[in-house]
C-alpha positions as CSV (number, residue, x, y, z in Angstrom):
1,X,-59.2,26.3,13.3
2,X,-59.5,25.0,9.7
3,X,-56.2,26.5,8.8
4,X,-54.5,24.8,11.7
5,X,-56.0,21.4,10.8
6,X,-55.2,21.9,7.1
7,X,-51.6,22.9,7.9
8,X,-51.2,19.9,10.3
9,X,-52.6,17.5,7.6
10,X,-50.2,19.0,5.0
11,X,-47.2,18.4,7.3
12,X,-48.3,14.8,8.0
13,X,-48.7,14.0,4.2
14,X,-45.4,15.8,3.3
15,X,-43.5,13.9,6.0
16,X,-44.9,10.5,5.0
17,X,-44.1,11.1,1.4
18,X,-40.5,12.0,2.1
19,X,-40.1,8.9,4.4
20,X,-41.3,6.6,1.6
21,X,-38.9,8.2,-0.9
22,X,-36.0,7.9,1.5
23,X,-36.6,4.2,2.1
24,X,-36.8,3.6,-1.7
25,X,-33.5,5.3,-2.4
26,X,-31.9,3.5,0.5
27,X,-32.7,0.1,-1.0
28,X,-31.4,1.2,-4.3
29,X,-28.2,2.3,-2.7
30,X,-27.7,-1.2,-1.2
31,X,-28.3,-2.9,-4.5
32,X,-25.9,-0.5,-6.2
33,X,-23.2,-1.3,-3.6
34,X,-23.6,-5.0,-4.2
35,X,-23.4,-4.6,-8.0
36,X,-20.4,-2.3,-7.7
37,X,-18.6,-4.8,-5.4
38,X,-19.3,-7.6,-7.9
39,X,-17.9,-5.5,-10.8
40,X,-14.8,-4.5,-8.8
41,X,-14.1,-8.1,-7.9
42,X,-14.5,-9.0,-11.6
43,X,-11.9,-6.3,-12.4
44,X,-9.5,-7.6,-9.8
45,X,-9.7,-11.1,-11.4
46,X,-9.2,-9.6,-14.8
47,X,-6.2,-7.6,-13.5
48,X,-4.7,-10.8,-12.0
49,X,-5.0,-12.5,-15.4
50,X,-3.2,-9.6,-17.1
51,X,-0.5,-9.7,-14.5
52,X,0.1,-13.4,-15.1
53,X,0.2,-12.8,-18.8
54,X,2.7,-9.9,-18.4
55,X,4.9,-12.0,-16.1
56,X,4.9,-14.8,-18.6
57,X,5.9,-12.4,-21.4
58,X,8.6,-10.8,-19.2
59,X,10.1,-14.2,-18.4
60,X,10.1,-15.1,-22.1
61,X,11.7,-11.8,-23.1
62,X,14.4,-12.2,-20.5
63,X,15.1,-15.7,-21.7
64,X,15.4,-14.5,-25.2
65,X,17.6,-11.5,-24.1
66,X,15.1,-9.0,-25.5
67,X,15.7,-6.3,-22.9
68,X,13.7,-3.6,-24.6
69,X,10.5,-5.7,-24.6
70,X,11.3,-6.7,-21.0
71,X,11.4,-3.0,-20.1
72,X,8.0,-2.5,-21.7
73,X,6.6,-5.6,-19.9
74,X,7.8,-4.2,-16.5
75,X,6.1,-1.0,-17.3
76,X,2.9,-2.9,-18.1
77,X,3.2,-4.9,-14.8
78,X,3.6,-1.7,-12.8
79,X,0.4,-0.3,-14.4
80,X,-1.5,-3.6,-13.8
81,X,-0.4,-3.7,-10.1
82,X,-1.6,-0.1,-9.7
83,X,-5.0,-1.0,-11.3
84,X,-5.4,-4.0,-9.1
85,X,-4.5,-2.0,-6.0
86,X,-7.2,0.6,-7.0
87,X,-9.8,-2.1,-7.6
88,X,-9.1,-3.8,-4.3
89,X,-9.5,-0.4,-2.6
90,X,-12.8,0.0,-4.3
91,X,-13.9,-3.5,-3.1
92,X,-13.0,-2.6,0.5
93,X,-14.9,0.7,0.2
94,X,-18.0,-1.2,-1.2
95,X,-17.7,-3.7,1.7
96,X,-17.6,-0.8,4.1
97,X,-20.7,0.8,2.5
98,X,-22.6,-2.5,2.6
99,X,-21.6,-3.1,6.2
100,X,-22.8,0.3,7.4
101,X,-26.1,0.2,5.5
102,X,-29.0,-1.2,7.4
103,X,-31.2,-3.7,5.5
104,X,-34.6,-4.4,6.7
């Protein structure tokens, strides 16, 4: 009988400990999602500034008939567009994670 009660008490304590740990990590996951979304939004804004700068440089290079520099600016623009698209995808993924997390 003592073994049965000891085993039952062990199961109760082990189950309660794992439930507390699970809630703690769940809250940390939510905070991490919010932080990552904030950082990704900052990256999108940074990419938008780089795109505007590269567009301005491209316009100036075309005006000055510097076609080699314009070719480099177009390559930079393609890279910046790709980065911005990736960052926007990350923001959408973080929004999805936040929406599916349950906060108490």
